[in-house]
Each structure stands twice: as structure tokens, then as C-alpha cells.
PyMOL Python script that loads the backbone (N, CA, C, O; Angstrom):
from pymol import cmd

cmd.read_pdbstr("""\
ATOM      1  N   UNK A   1     -37.852  13.787 293.961  1.00  0.00           N
ATOM      2  CA  UNK A   1     -39.014  13.119 293.428  1.00  0.00           C
ATOM      3  C   UNK A   1     -40.231  14.025 293.618  1.00  0.00           C
ATOM      4  O   UNK A   1     -40.397  14.633 294.675  1.00  0.00           O
ATOM      5  N   UNK A   2     -41.061  14.110 292.615  1.00  0.00           N
ATOM      6  CA  UNK A   2     -42.241  14.967 292.651  1.00  0.00           C
ATOM      7  C   UNK A   2     -43.492  14.133 292.896  1.00  0.00           C
ATOM      8  O   UNK A   2     -43.687  13.090 292.272  1.00  0.00           O
ATOM      9  N   UNK A   3     -44.327  14.599 293.802  1.00  0.00           N
ATOM     10  CA  UNK A   3     -45.614  13.971 294.060  1.00  0.00           C
ATOM     11  C   UNK A   3     -46.711  14.990 293.800  1.00  0.00           C
ATOM     12  O   UNK A   3     -46.488  16.199 293.872  1.00  0.00           O
ATOM     13  N   UNK A   4     -47.894  14.483 293.499  1.00  0.00           N
ATOM     14  CA  UNK A   4     -49.037  15.336 293.186  1.00  0.00           C
ATOM     15  C   UNK A   4     -50.212  14.964 294.073  1.00  0.00           C
ATOM     16  O   UNK A   4     -50.421  13.789 294.375  1.00  0.00           O
ATOM     17  N   UNK A   5     -50.974  15.961 294.488  1.00  0.00           N
ATOM     18  CA  UNK A   5     -52.228  15.747 295.206  1.00  0.00           C
ATOM     19  C   UNK A   5     -53.365  15.987 294.223  1.00  0.00           C
ATOM     20  O   UNK A   5     -53.363  16.966 293.476  1.00  0.00           O
ATOM     21  N   UNK A   6     -54.321  15.093 294.234  1.00  0.00           N
ATOM     22  CA  UNK A   6     -55.489  15.212 293.361  1.00  0.00           C
ATOM     23  C   UNK A   6     -56.717  15.498 294.227  1.00  0.00           C
ATOM     24  O   UNK A   6     -56.946  14.848 295.247  1.00  0.00           O
ATOM     25  N   UNK A   7     -57.488  16.475 293.798  1.00  0.00           N
ATOM     26  CA  UNK A   7     -58.649  16.915 294.559  1.00  0.00           C
ATOM     27  C   UNK A   7     -59.932  16.734 293.759  1.00  0.00           C
ATOM     28  O   UNK A   7     -59.928  16.793 292.530  1.00  0.00           O
ATOM     29  N   UNK A   8     -61.041  16.512 294.484  1.00  0.00           N
ATOM     30  CA  UNK A   8     -62.339  16.430 293.826  1.00  0.00           C
ATOM     31  C   UNK A   8     -62.940  17.825 293.718  1.00  0.00           C
ATOM     32  O   UNK A   8     -62.293  18.811 294.068  1.00  0.00           O
ATOM     33  N   UNK A   9     -64.192  17.910 293.228  1.00  0.00           N
ATOM     34  CA  UNK A   9     -64.824  19.213 292.993  1.00  0.00           C
ATOM     35  C   UNK A   9     -65.112  19.978 294.280  1.00  0.00           C
ATOM     36  O   UNK A   9     -65.308  21.192 294.240  1.00  0.00           O
ATOM     37  N   UNK A  10     -65.142  19.285 295.425  1.00  0.00           N
ATOM     38  CA  UNK A  10     -65.368  19.953 296.708  1.00  0.00           C
ATOM     39  C   UNK A  10     -64.065  20.375 297.378  1.00  0.00           C
ATOM     40  O   UNK A  10     -64.084  20.982 298.449  1.00  0.00           O
ATOM     41  N   UNK A  11     -62.930  20.055 296.750  1.00  0.00           N
ATOM     42  CA  UNK A  11     -61.643  20.424 297.321  1.00  0.00           C
ATOM     43  C   UNK A  11     -61.055  19.392 298.265  1.00  0.00           C
ATOM     44  O   UNK A  11     -60.047  19.646 298.924  1.00  0.00           O
ATOM     45  N   UNK A  12     -61.695  18.213 298.331  1.00  0.00           N
ATOM     46  CA  UNK A  12     -61.182  17.137 299.177  1.00  0.00           C
ATOM     47  C   UNK A  12     -60.091  16.378 298.443  1.00  0.00           C
ATOM     48  O   UNK A  12     -60.204  16.137 297.241  1.00  0.00           O
ATOM     49  N   UNK A  13     -59.039  16.002 299.150  1.00  0.00           N
ATOM     50  CA  UNK A  13     -57.977  15.225 298.524  1.00  0.00           C
ATOM     51  C   UNK A  13     -58.475  13.798 298.303  1.00  0.00           C
ATOM     52  O   UNK A  13     -59.009  13.168 299.216  1.00  0.00           O
ATOM     53  N   UNK A  14     -58.295  13.300 297.090  1.00  0.00           N
ATOM     54  CA  UNK A  14     -58.762  11.943 296.800  1.00  0.00           C
ATOM     55  C   UNK A  14     -57.623  11.006 296.428  1.00  0.00           C
ATOM     56  O   UNK A  14     -57.811   9.790 296.390  1.00  0.00           O
ATOM     57  N   UNK A  15     -56.439  11.557 296.152  1.00  0.00           N
ATOM     58  CA  UNK A  15     -55.302  10.696 295.812  1.00  0.00           C
ATOM     59  C   UNK A  15     -54.007  11.485 295.888  1.00  0.00           C
ATOM     60  O   UNK A  15     -53.983  12.709 295.764  1.00  0.00           O
ATOM     61  N   UNK A  16     -52.930  10.735 296.097  1.00  0.00           N
ATOM     62  CA  UNK A  16     -51.577  11.286 295.977  1.00  0.00           C
ATOM     63  C   UNK A  16     -50.857  10.408 294.976  1.00  0.00           C
ATOM     64  O   UNK A  16     -50.836   9.185 295.113  1.00  0.00           O
ATOM     65  N   UNK A  17     -50.270  11.027 293.974  1.00  0.00           N
ATOM     66  CA  UNK A  17     -49.651  10.281 292.882  1.00  0.00           C
ATOM     67  C   UNK A  17     -48.215  10.732 292.681  1.00  0.00           C
ATOM     68  O   UNK A  17     -47.856  11.871 292.978  1.00  0.00           O
ATOM     69  N   UNK A  18     -47.396   9.813 292.169  1.00  0.00           N
ATOM     70  CA  UNK A  18     -46.002  10.141 291.918  1.00  0.00           C
ATOM     71  C   UNK A  18     -45.784  10.666 290.505  1.00  0.00           C
ATOM     72  O   UNK A  18     -44.899  11.493 290.288  1.00  0.00           O
ATOM     73  N   UNK A  19     -46.568  10.204 289.551  1.00  0.00           N
ATOM     74  CA  UNK A  19     -46.365  10.625 288.165  1.00  0.00           C
ATOM     75  C   UNK A  19     -47.677  11.079 287.544  1.00  0.00           C
ATOM     76  O   UNK A  19     -48.758  10.776 288.052  1.00  0.00           O
ATOM     77  N   UNK A  20     -47.569  11.800 286.451  1.00  0.00           N
ATOM     78  CA  UNK A  20     -48.771  12.213 285.704  1.00  0.00           C
ATOM     79  C   UNK A  20     -49.457  10.987 285.097  1.00  0.00           C
ATOM     80  O   UNK A  20     -50.672  10.989 284.900  1.00  0.00           O
ATOM     81  N   UNK A  21     -48.680   9.941 284.801  1.00  0.00           N
ATOM     82  CA  UNK A  21     -49.272   8.704 284.281  1.00  0.00           C
ATOM     83  C   UNK A  21     -50.194   8.066 285.323  1.00  0.00           C
ATOM     84  O   UNK A  21     -51.258   7.546 284.987  1.00  0.00           O
ATOM     85  N   UNK A  22     -49.772   8.113 286.595  1.00  0.00           N
ATOM     86  CA  UNK A  22     -50.633   7.599 287.667  1.00  0.00           C
ATOM     87  C   UNK A  22     -51.949   8.363 287.714  1.00  0.00           C
ATOM     88  O   UNK A  22     -53.011   7.774 287.912  1.00  0.00           O
ATOM     89  N   UNK A  23     -51.873   9.663 287.532  1.00  0.00           N
ATOM     90  CA  UNK A  23     -53.075  10.503 287.532  1.00  0.00           C
ATOM     91  C   UNK A  23     -53.984  10.113 286.370  1.00  0.00           C
ATOM     92  O   UNK A  23     -55.201  10.025 286.532  1.00  0.00           O
ATOM     93  N   UNK A  24     -53.398   9.882 285.207  1.00  0.00           N
ATOM     94  CA  UNK A  24     -54.194   9.477 284.042  1.00  0.00           C
ATOM     95  C   UNK A  24     -54.874   8.137 284.266  1.00  0.00           C
ATOM     96  O   UNK A  24     -56.007   7.938 283.828  1.00  0.00           O
ATOM     97  N   UNK A  25     -54.199   7.214 284.941  1.00  0.00           N
ATOM     98  CA  UNK A  25     -54.808   5.916 285.249  1.00  0.00           C
ATOM     99  C   UNK A  25     -56.025   6.114 286.144  1.00  0.00           C
ATOM    100  O   UNK A  25     -57.076   5.515 285.914  1.00  0.00           O
ATOM    101  N   UNK A  26     -55.880   6.952 287.159  1.00  0.00           N
ATOM    102  CA  UNK A  26     -57.009   7.210 288.058  1.00  0.00           C
ATOM    103  C   UNK A  26     -58.175   7.853 287.319  1.00  0.00           C
ATOM    104  O   UNK A  26     -59.332   7.524 287.581  1.00  0.00           O
ATOM    105  N   UNK A  27     -57.881   8.766 286.398  1.00  0.00           N
ATOM    106  CA  UNK A  27     -58.950   9.390 285.601  1.00  0.00           C
ATOM    107  C   UNK A  27     -59.667   8.342 284.764  1.00  0.00           C
ATOM    108  O   UNK A  27     -60.894   8.359 284.662  1.00  0.00           O
ATOM    109  N   UNK A  28     -58.903   7.424 284.161  1.00  0.00           N
ATOM    110  CA  UNK A  28     -59.508   6.361 283.344  1.00  0.00           C
ATOM    111  C   UNK A  28     -60.372   5.441 284.199  1.00  0.00           C
ATOM    112  O   UNK A  28     -61.340   4.856 283.713  1.00  0.00           O
ATOM    113  N   UNK A  29     -60.008   5.317 285.497  1.00  0.00           N
ATOM    114  CA  UNK A  29     -60.790   4.482 286.416  1.00  0.00           C
ATOM    115  C   UNK A  29     -62.062   5.197 286.861  1.00  0.00           C
ATOM    116  O   UNK A  29     -62.915   4.603 287.522  1.00  0.00           O
ATOM    117  N   UNK A  30     -62.188   6.484 286.494  1.00  0.00           N
ATOM    118  CA  UNK A  30     -63.397   7.218 286.825  1.00  0.00           C
ATOM    119  C   UNK A  30     -63.298   8.084 288.061  1.00  0.00           C
ATOM    120  O   UNK A  30     -64.311   8.608 288.524  1.00  0.00           O
ATOM    121  N   UNK A  31     -62.097   8.251 288.611  1.00  0.00           N
ATOM    122  CA  UNK A  31     -61.956   9.120 289.782  1.00  0.00           C
ATOM    123  C   UNK A  31     -62.241  10.559 289.365  1.00  0.00           C
ATOM    124  O   UNK A  31     -61.737  11.004 288.334  1.00  0.00           O
ATOM    125  N   UNK A  32     -63.033  11.292 290.136  1.00  0.00           N
ATOM    126  CA  UNK A  32     -63.446  12.653 289.776  1.00  0.00           C
ATOM    127  C   UNK A  32     -62.377  13.705 290.096  1.00  0.00           C
ATOM    128  O   UNK A  32     -62.580  14.553 290.965  1.00  0.00           O
ATOM    129  N   UNK A  33     -61.257  13.651 289.403  1.00  0.00           N
ATOM    130  CA  UNK A  33     -60.158  14.565 289.661  1.00  0.00           C
ATOM    131  C   UNK A  33     -60.448  15.906 288.992  1.00  0.00           C
ATOM    132  O   UNK A  33     -60.532  15.991 287.766  1.00  0.00           O
ATOM    133  N   UNK A  34     -60.601  16.951 289.806  1.00  0.00           N
ATOM    134  CA  UNK A  34     -60.901  18.288 289.307  1.00  0.00           C
ATOM    135  C   UNK A  34     -59.693  19.212 289.352  1.00  0.00           C
ATOM    136  O   UNK A  34     -59.593  20.151 288.563  1.00  0.00           O
ATOM    137  N   UNK A  35     -58.769  18.944 290.285  1.00  0.00           N
ATOM    138  CA  UNK A  35     -57.610  19.816 290.438  1.00  0.00           C
ATOM    139  C   UNK A  35     -56.397  18.967 290.831  1.00  0.00           C
ATOM    140  O   UNK A  35     -56.518  18.005 291.590  1.00  0.00           O
ATOM    141  N   UNK A  36     -55.247  19.336 290.311  1.00  0.00           N
ATOM    142  CA  UNK A  36     -54.002  18.639 290.612  1.00  0.00           C
ATOM    143  C   UNK A  36     -52.984  19.682 291.065  1.00  0.00           C
ATOM    144  O   UNK A  36     -52.763  20.686 290.389  1.00  0.00           O
ATOM    145  N   UNK A  37     -52.365  19.427 292.224  1.00  0.00           N
ATOM    146  CA  UNK A  37     -51.351  20.342 292.730  1.00  0.00           C
ATOM    147  C   UNK A  37     -50.076  19.567 293.015  1.00  0.00           C
ATOM    148  O   UNK A  37     -50.106  18.473 293.578  1.00  0.00           O
ATOM    149  N   UNK A  38     -48.964  20.150 292.617  1.00  0.00           N
ATOM    150  CA  UNK A  38     -47.670  19.546 292.924  1.00  0.00           C
ATOM    151  C   UNK A  38     -47.396  19.761 294.411  1.00  0.00           C
ATOM    152  O   UNK A  38     -47.562  20.862 294.937  1.00  0.00           O
ATOM    153  N   UNK A  39     -46.977  18.692 295.072  1.00  0.00           N
ATOM    154  CA  UNK A  39     -46.681  18.803 296.494  1.00  0.00           C
ATOM    155  C   UNK A  39     -45.345  19.506 296.693  1.00  0.00           C
ATOM    156  O   UNK A  39     -44.436  19.382 295.872  1.00  0.00           O
ATOM    157  N   UNK A  40     -45.237  20.240 297.787  1.00  0.00           N
ATOM    158  CA  UNK A  40     -43.972  20.864 298.148  1.00  0.00           C
ATOM    159  C   UNK A  40     -42.998  19.780 298.586  1.00  0.00           C
ATOM    160  O   UNK A  40     -43.416  18.693 298.985  1.00  0.00           O
ATOM    161  N   UNK A  41     -41.721  20.065 298.516  1.00  0.00           N
ATOM    162  CA  UNK A  41     -40.704  19.073 298.890  1.00  0.00           C
ATOM    163  C   UNK A  41     -40.928  18.543 300.307  1.00  0.00           C
ATOM    164  O   UNK A  41     -40.810  17.341 300.544  1.00  0.00           O
ATOM    165  N   UNK A  42     -41.248  19.427 301.246  1.00  0.00           N
ATOM    166  CA  UNK A  42     -41.442  18.978 302.624  1.00  0.00           C
ATOM    167  C   UNK A  42     -42.684  18.105 302.779  1.00  0.00           C
ATOM    168  O   UNK A  42     -42.728  17.257 303.670  1.00  0.00           O
ATOM    169  N   UNK A  43     -43.689  18.295 301.933  1.00  0.00           N
ATOM    170  CA  UNK A  43     -44.878  17.443 301.964  1.00  0.00           C
ATOM    171  C   UNK A  43     -44.581  16.086 301.351  1.00  0.00           C
ATOM    172  O   UNK A  43     -45.056  15.063 301.845  1.00  0.00           O
ATOM    173  N   UNK A  44     -43.800  16.067 300.279  1.00  0.00           N
ATOM    174  CA  UNK A  44     -43.534  14.815 299.580  1.00  0.00           C
ATOM    175  C   UNK A  44     -42.628  13.885 300.372  1.00  0.00           C
ATOM    176  O   UNK A  44     -42.608  12.680 300.119  1.00  0.00           O
ATOM    177  N   UNK A  45     -41.877  14.427 301.329  1.00  0.00           N
ATOM    178  CA  UNK A  45     -41.049  13.578 302.184  1.00  0.00           C
ATOM    179  C   UNK A  45     -41.919  12.581 302.933  1.00  0.00           C
ATOM    180  O   UNK A  45     -41.521  11.434 303.132  1.00  0.00           O
ATOM    181  N   UNK A  46     -43.094  13.009 303.345  1.00  0.00           N
ATOM    182  CA  UNK A  46     -44.007  12.125 304.064  1.00  0.00           C
ATOM    183  C   UNK A  46     -44.380  10.934 303.199  1.00  0.00           C
ATOM    184  O   UNK A  46     -44.445   9.811 303.699  1.00  0.00           O
ATOM    185  N   UNK A  47     -44.626  11.151 301.909  1.00  0.00           N
ATOM    186  CA  UNK A  47     -44.968  10.050 301.010  1.00  0.00           C
ATOM    187  C   UNK A  47     -43.826   9.044 300.925  1.00  0.00           C
ATOM    188  O   UNK A  47     -44.051   7.836 300.989  1.00  0.00           O
ATOM    189  N   UNK A  48     -42.614   9.539 300.783  1.00  0.00           N
ATOM    190  CA  UNK A  48     -41.493   8.626 300.635  1.00  0.00           C
ATOM    191  C   UNK A  48     -41.206   7.871 301.931  1.00  0.00           C
ATOM    192  O   UNK A  48     -40.687   6.756 301.889  1.00  0.00           O
ATOM    193  N   UNK A  49     -41.536   8.459 303.080  1.00  0.00           N
ATOM    194  CA  UNK A  49     -41.327   7.776 304.354  1.00  0.00           C
ATOM    195  C   UNK A  49     -42.416   6.760 304.666  1.00  0.00           C
ATOM    196  O   UNK A  49     -42.158   5.752 305.325  1.00  0.00           O
ATOM    197  N   UNK A  50     -43.627   7.018 304.199  1.00  0.00           N
ATOM    198  CA  UNK A  50     -44.753   6.140 304.539  1.00  0.00           C
ATOM    199  C   UNK A  50     -45.014   5.072 303.490  1.00  0.00           C
ATOM    200  O   UNK A  50     -45.866   4.210 303.701  1.00  0.00           O
ATOM    201  N   UNK A  51     -44.314   5.103 302.380  1.00  0.00           N
ATOM    202  CA  UNK A  51     -44.510   4.092 301.355  1.00  0.00           C
ATOM    203  C   UNK A  51     -44.887   4.710 300.030  1.00  0.00           C
ATOM    204  O   UNK A  51     -44.677   5.902 299.804  1.00  0.00           O
ATOM    205  N   UNK A  52     -45.431   3.915 299.178  1.00  0.00           N
ATOM    206  CA  UNK A  52     -45.801   4.330 297.840  1.00  0.00           C
ATOM    207  C   UNK A  52     -46.990   5.280 297.866  1.00  0.00           C
ATOM    208  O   UNK A  52     -47.868   5.141 298.718  1.00  0.00           O
ATOM    209  N   UNK A  53     -47.033   6.242 296.949  1.00  0.00           N
ATOM    210  CA  UNK A  53     -48.217   7.098 296.869  1.00  0.00           C
ATOM    211  C   UNK A  53     -49.486   6.296 296.613  1.00  0.00           C
ATOM    212  O   UNK A  53     -50.576   6.720 296.998  1.00  0.00           O
ATOM    213  N   UNK A  54     -49.355   5.138 295.966  1.00  0.00           N
ATOM    214  CA  UNK A  54     -50.544   4.333 295.695  1.00  0.00           C
ATOM    215  C   UNK A  54     -51.136   3.757 296.985  1.00  0.00           C
ATOM    216  O   UNK A  54     -52.269   3.276 296.980  1.00  0.00           O
ATOM    217  N   UNK A  55     -50.384   3.802 298.087  1.00  0.00           N
ATOM    218  CA  UNK A  55     -50.937   3.370 299.369  1.00  0.00           C
ATOM    219  C   UNK A  55     -52.132   4.232 299.762  1.00  0.00           C
ATOM    220  O   UNK A  55     -53.001   3.791 300.515  1.00  0.00           O
ATOM    221  N   UNK A  56     -52.174   5.471 299.246  1.00  0.00           N
ATOM    222  CA  UNK A  56     -53.272   6.372 299.544  1.00  0.00           C
ATOM    223  C   UNK A  56     -54.466   6.143 298.619  1.00  0.00           C
ATOM    224  O   UNK A  56     -55.546   6.678 298.869  1.00  0.00           O
ATOM    225  N   UNK A  57     -54.294   5.380 297.586  1.00  0.00           N
ATOM    226  CA  UNK A  57     -55.342   5.156 296.579  1.00  0.00           C
ATOM    227  C   UNK A  57     -55.885   3.755 296.755  1.00  0.00           C
ATOM    228  O   UNK A  57     -55.353   2.813 296.168  1.00  0.00           O
ATOM    229  N   UNK A  58     -56.921   3.594 297.541  1.00  0.00           N
ATOM    230  CA  UNK A  58     -57.413   2.291 297.933  1.00  0.00           C
ATOM    231  C   UNK A  58     -57.845   1.411 296.762  1.00  0.00           C
ATOM    232  O   UNK A  58     -57.752   0.187 296.844  1.00  0.00           O
ATOM    233  N   UNK A  59     -58.310   2.016 295.685  1.00  0.00           N
ATOM    234  CA  UNK A  59     -58.786   1.213 294.552  1.00  0.00           C
ATOM    235  C   UNK A  59     -57.810   1.211 293.391  1.00  0.00           C
ATOM    236  O   UNK A  59     -58.192   0.853 292.276  1.00  0.00           O
ATOM    237  N   UNK A  60     -56.585   1.592 293.611  1.00  0.00           N
ATOM    238  CA  UNK A  60     -55.575   1.691 292.547  1.00  0.00           C
ATOM    239  C   UNK A  60     -54.557   0.605 292.696  1.00  0.00           C
ATOM    240  O   UNK A  60     -53.624   0.518 291.897  1.00  0.00           O
TER     241      UNK A  60
END
""", "prot")
cmd.dss("prot")
cmd.show_as("cartoon", "prot")
cmd.util.cbc("prot")
cmd.orient("prot")
């Protein structure tokens, strides 16, 4: 499973998403996504162990 980290213009992580569709939803909601990086497999394991990527998106 692939997860993505979304960053703002200052380089701060603002969301972790599972699909590109999730990223598009956040953009439509007005989140200032400036950069998107695919997470490495070892990083994405943390998402699958801690729950849904949307758990990191408080307003999603």
C-alpha cells in the first residue's frame, strides 16, 4: 500500500494520505499543499499500524 506525505510551502507536513484522490479532496478543502512525496515502505508501515491516514487529517 502506498501512502503520501503532503507538505505546505514552509516544508511542514500537513497530511498523510493513502490515495491521490484523498490529496485532491484536501486541495478542494483549501489545504495549502505545495509538495507531495511518496512515503517509503518502512514509513508507511507506521500508518497501517496506527490507523487510517485520515487520522492525521483533523479536518478531513
